[in-house]
TIROSE-257857 format. One line per field, with one value per residue (C-alpha): z, y, x; chain. Coordinates in steps of 0.2 Angstrom, whole numbers. Layout:
BEGIN
Z: [Z,...]
Y: [Y,...]
X: [X,...]
kollum: [A,...]
***
This chain:
BEGIN
Z: [-1496,-1496,-1478,-1472,-1456,-1454,-1459,-1443,-1432,-1425,-1419,-1423,-1421,-1425,-1418,-1425,-1439,-1447,-1466,-1478,-1466,-1458,-1443,-1448,-1436,-1443,-1434,-1438,-1426,-1435,-1425,-1417,-1399,-1396,-1394,-1384,-1379,-1394,-1407,-1423,-1436,-1437,-1449,-1455,-1451,-1456,-1447,-1452,-1439,-1428,-1441,-1450,-1467,-1474,-1467,-1475,-1467,-1474,-1476,-1495,-1504,-1507,-1513,-1505,-1506,-1493,-1492,-1484,-1467,-1459,-1448,-1442,-1438,-1429,-1418,-1414,-1409,-1399,-1389,-1386,-1368,-1364,-1354,-1343,-1337,-1319,-1316,-1327,-1318,-1328,-1311,-1304,-1302,-1290,-1274,-1265,-1262,-1281,-1284,-1292,-1287,-1293,-1284,-1286,-1276,-1290,-1302,-1315,-1310,-1320,-1309,-1308,-1315,-1302,-1314,-1302,-1307,-1326,-1328,-1313,-1309,-1312,-1331,-1329,-1326,-1333,-1347,-1361,-1372,-1384,-1387,-1392,-1384,-1385,-1379,-1367,-1357,-1348,-1330,-1329,-1316,-1327,-1317,-1302,-1293,-1289,-1299,-1298,-1293,-1286,-1296,-1285,-1288,-1276,-1282,-1275,-1269,-1269,-1286,-1295,-1309,-1317,-1327,-1329,-1345,-1346,-1361,-1362,-1368,-1376,-1385,-1383,-1402,-1404,-1391,-1377,-1359,-1358,-1362,-1358,-1340,-1338,-1324,-1318,-1301,-1299,-1281,-1275,-1258,-1251,-1237,-1233,-1227,-1241,-1247,-1251,-1246,-1256,-1255,-1245,-1253,-1247,-1247,-1248,-1235,-1235,-1253,-1262,-1277,-1291,-1307,-1312,-1328,-1323,-1335,-1345,-1362,-1370,-1366,-1382,-1383,-1389,-1386,-1372,-1363,-1354,-1339,-1335,-1317,-1313,-1304,-1301,-1287,-1276,-1272,-1270,-1273,-1287,-1286,-1300,-1296,-1311,-1313,-1325,-1339,-1338,-1343,-1345,-1335,-1337,-1345,-1343,-1354,-1345,-1333,-1335,-1327,-1338,-1331,-1337,-1338,-1325,-1333,-1319,-1312,-1298,-1301,-1286,-1283,-1280,-1297,-1304,-1306,-1294,-1303,-1322,-1334,-1339,-1347,-1346,-1328,-1316,-1306,-1294,-1286,-1268,-1264,-1258,-1255,-1237,-1231,-1249,-1252,-1261,-1250,-1259,-1248,-1258,-1250,-1257,-1274,-1278,-1275,-1278,-1294,-1296,-1313,-1317,-1335,-1345,-1336,-1345,-1344,-1337,-1341,-1359,-1362,-1364,-1376,-1375,-1365,-1348,-1333,-1314,-1307,-1288,-1280,-1264,-1251,-1240,-1236,-1245,-1262,-1278,-1296,-1307,-1325,-1339,-1354,-1349,-1352,-1342,-1326,-1311,-1292,-1282,-1263,-1254,-1238,-1222,-1214,-1220,-1227,-1239,-1258,-1270,-1285,-1301,-1319,-1332,-1351,-1356,-1372,-1380,-1374,-1361,-1352,-1342,-1325,-1316,-1299,-1293,-1275,-1275,-1258,-1245,-1236,-1238,-1249,-1247,-1262,-1261,-1278,-1292,-1296,-1313,-1314]
Y: [-527,-543,-549,-555,-563,-580,-593,-603,-588,-589,-571,-554,-536,-519,-504,-486,-487,-470,-472,-459,-449,-464,-474,-493,-507,-524,-539,-558,-570,-587,-593,-577,-581,-573,-555,-556,-537,-534,-543,-547,-561,-575,-572,-555,-539,-521,-506,-488,-475,-487,-493,-510,-507,-525,-543,-560,-577,-580,-571,-570,-553,-541,-524,-512,-493,-482,-464,-450,-446,-435,-426,-442,-450,-435,-434,-453,-451,-436,-444,-461,-464,-459,-471,-468,-481,-478,-489,-480,-471,-466,-463,-479,-483,-469,-476,-483,-465,-463,-471,-481,-492,-509,-523,-542,-557,-563,-552,-556,-549,-546,-554,-550,-533,-523,-519,-525,-529,-530,-534,-524,-523,-504,-508,-516,-500,-486,-483,-490,-505,-512,-530,-528,-535,-525,-513,-522,-514,-529,-537,-555,-568,-576,-588,-589,-606,-603,-610,-594,-576,-561,-545,-532,-514,-501,-487,-470,-472,-485,-485,-494,-506,-522,-529,-529,-529,-538,-536,-552,-554,-571,-576,-595,-597,-589,-601,-588,-591,-582,-588,-585,-589,-607,-600,-583,-578,-560,-553,-536,-527,-511,-506,-491,-482,-469,-474,-493,-507,-518,-536,-549,-558,-575,-576,-560,-566,-548,-549,-556,-568,-560,-569,-584,-593,-610,-615,-599,-607,-591,-580,-571,-566,-549,-543,-535,-548,-541,-551,-546,-548,-555,-538,-521,-520,-506,-508,-499,-514,-527,-543,-555,-573,-579,-597,-602,-613,-629,-624,-606,-590,-576,-559,-545,-529,-519,-521,-508,-504,-495,-484,-470,-454,-441,-427,-414,-402,-410,-418,-427,-423,-441,-446,-435,-439,-434,-428,-429,-435,-423,-426,-445,-445,-440,-424,-416,-433,-426,-430,-443,-447,-444,-446,-443,-428,-425,-418,-410,-409,-405,-395,-385,-381,-399,-395,-407,-407,-413,-414,-417,-420,-420,-405,-397,-382,-385,-370,-369,-388,-392,-378,-365,-349,-341,-352,-352,-365,-368,-377,-385,-386,-376,-373,-365,-355,-365,-360,-365,-369,-373,-383,-379,-361,-346,-350,-339,-340,-344,-341,-355,-354,-356,-369,-383,-380,-366,-364,-352,-348,-340,-337,-347,-347,-365,-374,-384,-402,-409,-397,-401,-392,-393,-387,-384,-382,-365,-364,-377,-375,-391,-390,-400,-402,-411,-407,-395,-388,-380,-368]
X: [-1142,-1131,-1131,-1114,-1120,-1112,-1125,-1122,-1126,-1144,-1145,-1137,-1142,-1136,-1146,-1147,-1134,-1133,-1136,-1140,-1151,-1159,-1156,-1156,-1158,-1154,-1161,-1157,-1167,-1168,-1183,-1189,-1184,-1167,-1174,-1190,-1192,-1204,-1214,-1205,-1205,-1192,-1178,-1171,-1180,-1174,-1180,-1179,-1180,-1189,-1202,-1201,-1195,-1192,-1192,-1188,-1185,-1168,-1151,-1152,-1148,-1163,-1168,-1180,-1184,-1177,-1183,-1172,-1179,-1166,-1179,-1186,-1170,-1163,-1179,-1178,-1159,-1162,-1176,-1167,-1162,-1144,-1133,-1117,-1104,-1103,-1088,-1076,-1062,-1046,-1037,-1041,-1023,-1019,-1026,-1042,-1046,-1050,-1067,-1073,-1058,-1053,-1043,-1040,-1034,-1022,-1012,-999,-982,-967,-953,-935,-935,-945,-958,-972,-989,-991,-1009,-1016,-1035,-1036,-1034,-1052,-1060,-1049,-1062,-1052,-1057,-1045,-1039,-1021,-1005,-994,-999,-1010,-1024,-1032,-1032,-1026,-1022,-1009,-998,-1009,-1009,-1027,-1041,-1051,-1049,-1059,-1060,-1068,-1074,-1080,-1091,-1092,-1110,-1124,-1132,-1146,-1141,-1147,-1133,-1114,-1104,-1088,-1075,-1065,-1047,-1043,-1027,-1029,-1030,-1012,-1005,-1007,-1011,-1028,-1045,-1063,-1067,-1075,-1087,-1092,-1101,-1107,-1109,-1115,-1116,-1123,-1111,-1122,-1106,-1106,-1089,-1090,-1080,-1068,-1075,-1067,-1052,-1059,-1077,-1088,-1100,-1108,-1112,-1127,-1125,-1135,-1130,-1119,-1114,-1108,-1101,-1100,-1102,-1109,-1093,-1088,-1069,-1064,-1082,-1093,-1103,-1118,-1124,-1142,-1149,-1166,-1170,-1162,-1150,-1144,-1126,-1109,-1098,-1097,-1086,-1083,-1077,-1068,-1065,-1051,-1053,-1041,-1023,-1028,-1029,-1042,-1040,-1053,-1051,-1065,-1079,-1094,-1110,-1122,-1136,-1147,-1137,-1140,-1149,-1149,-1152,-1142,-1125,-1118,-1099,-1094,-1100,-1086,-1068,-1055,-1039,-1036,-1022,-1008,-991,-993,-998,-1012,-1012,-1024,-1028,-1027,-1045,-1057,-1075,-1081,-1099,-1106,-1095,-1079,-1065,-1050,-1035,-1020,-1005,-991,-997,-1003,-1021,-1035,-1046,-1064,-1071,-1089,-1094,-1110,-1118,-1132,-1143,-1161,-1172,-1164,-1168,-1149,-1146,-1132,-1134,-1132,-1137,-1135,-1122,-1123,-1109,-1115,-1101,-1089,-1071,-1057,-1059,-1059,-1055,-1070,-1068,-1081,-1075,-1057,-1061,-1068,-1058,-1064,-1061,-1076,-1077,-1085,-1095,-1085,-1097,-1107,-1125,-1122,-1118,-1110,-1119,-1112,-1118,-1109,-1111,-1115,-1113,-1127,-1127,-1115,-1102,-1087,-1086,-1069,-1065,-1047,-1042,-1033,-1026,-1020,-1037,-1047,-1063,-1079,-1090,-1107,-1115,-1118,-1135,-1140,-1154]
kollum: [A,A,A,A,A,A,A,A,A,A,A,A,A,A,A,A,A,A,A,A,A,A,A,A,A,A,A,A,A,A,A,A,A,A,A,A,A,A,A,A,A,A,A,A,A,A,A,A,A,A,A,A,A,A,A,A,A,A,A,A,A,A,A,A,A,A,A,A,A,A,A,A,A,A,A,A,A,A,A,A,A,A,A,A,A,A,A,A,A,A,A,A,A,A,A,A,A,A,A,A,A,A,A,A,A,A,A,A,A,A,A,A,A,A,A,A,A,A,A,A,A,A,A,A,A,A,A,A,A,A,A,A,A,A,A,A,A,A,A,A,A,A,A,A,A,A,A,A,A,A,A,A,A,A,A,A,A,A,A,A,A,A,A,A,A,A,A,A,A,A,A,A,A,A,A,A,A,A,A,A,A,A,A,A,A,A,A,A,A,A,A,A,A,A,A,A,A,A,A,A,A,A,A,A,A,A,A,A,A,A,A,A,A,A,A,A,A,A,A,A,A,A,A,A,A,A,A,A,A,A,A,A,A,A,A,A,A,A,A,A,A,A,A,A,A,A,A,A,A,A,A,A,A,A,A,A,A,A,A,A,A,A,A,A,A,A,A,A,A,A,A,A,A,A,A,A,A,A,A,A,A,A,A,A,A,A,A,A,A,A,A,A,A,A,A,A,A,A,A,A,A,A,A,A,A,A,A,A,A,A,A,A,A,A,A,A,A,A,A,A,A,A,A,A,A,A,A,A,A,A,A,A,A,A,A,A,A,A,A,A,A,A,A,A,A,A,A,A,A,A,A,A,A,A,A,A,A,A,A,A,A,A,A,A,A,A,A,A,A,A,A,A,A,A,A,A,A,A,A,A,A,A,A,A,A,A,A]
***
């Protein structure tokens, strides 16, 4: 190996890089203090499938033997924790009823041609991360007269999380208008209303300051920047107070909250996505989160759609096969789809407190369950349970 890590970098890490039947982790920590979660020597360390393979104090080229350990690497990867970004919503543009939802106090508008907001807040949680322009996919407060701006997010329910990840856009080296924020304040709140509350546009007095970078000297442009909290919080709103660098505005490609993935057997309906993309637009968005449930309320053939991904079998250990799927809810009938196949009509209970259970042929790993409102009668869905 001939390390290509820049010599002026004091730390660098790549975890679980697949290579010839192995998972390689490469760790460069010049004085041994950058990564404190485990014991390691200062310098360069190479791990194969979680075990130390080689170490040296410098970035000079080296050679070492590497066995083919496919079974070991597969076992390690299969047992690794899985994470999900709970802030992502490809339909965030639609309206505040589609949660998680983003809004901001300052947004760049294209004036004079009725195009409206160009760098809208919804682009900061639509699940897309790329650093191009054009096409662009970032929020910005370009041309604001304010020295700082609020970027606010409302989750569908209160969740536990301990960090926020911010992908930053910066075109200042190309004579652009956007640069890393000079300062960052992170606020959260738990509104306990079951639906969340968009943070105040002036001062989020109901929020708690849980992290700040003032100045934010470690901000990396064109990269994900993870801000770790001192402790885990329970919150359904997240607010970022972004302070502009002098002569520049702020560009945010994406904001993410990563938490351990839900492994079942219960999958909350409000964690799903209301509506989905079709033909360059969004359809089936006639729904909202109410009191911890999803209510689909479409009319006239434009029924609401709820989609829940990564649903897995339980008794089969995530393998393929027949399993029971219970839909906890009530109201009008729905059309139930699994992996966009095997659509069937399901009659829901007429009143709250019941469920409809059917057998489904699951694929191995994560499955996508889609529920279509099939009549004008509203449908309430609380959760899915696999057994």
